C-alpha positions, -999 to 999 in steps of 0.1 A, spaced: -562 30 -296 -531 11 -304 -504 27 -325 -501 6 -357 -463 11 -357 -460 -2 -321 -451 -39 -322 -438 -49 -287 -453 -80 -270 -448 -91 -234 -426 -121 -229 -442 -154 -218 -444 -160 -181 -461 -188 -162 -497 -179 -154 -489 -180 -116 -460 -155 -120 -482 -133 -143 -509 -133 -116 -484 -125 -88 -471 -95 -108 -506 -83 -114 -513 -85 -77 -482 -66 -69 -487 -38 -93 -524 -37 -97 -518 -38 -135 -516 -66 -160 -481 -66 -174 -492 -81 -207 -520 -55 -210 -496 -26 -201 -471 -38 -228 -499 -41 -253 -509 -5 -246 -474 9 -243 -478 19 -207 -457 13 -175 -468 -10 -148 -449 10 -122 -458 47 -129 -487 41 -153 -471 65 -177 -463 61 -214 -437 36 -223 -428 41 -259 -392 55 -259 -362 34 -248 -325 42 -247 -314 10 -265 -324 -25 -275 -316 -39 -241 -339 -14 -224 -367 -22 -249 -362 -59 -242 -364 -53 -205 -397 -35 -210 -412 -67 -226 -400 -86 -195 -409 -62 -167 -434 -37 -182 -413 -8 -168 -408 24 -189 -373 38 -193 -374 63 -163 -387 35 -140 -359 11 -153 -334 38 -146 -347 42 -111 -347 5 -103 -315 -5 -122 -295 27 -123 -281 44 -154 -250 31 -171 -222 56 -174 -207 42 -206 
């Protein structure tokens, strides 16, 4: 069941790109964002460090810990 206070939506991507991402991860990015889950670890994705990390989630579908692992953690 979707949280009524959750309002993130996946960014638009060309259908070919969307299908390639689904094939790579085995999970629909749009579906994962709609359900507040992570395409990488399949865990919950509802808490983000800042607005930029939240925006990245709508682009990639990766939760904060997965973003940190892929991109590193800023020291500032």
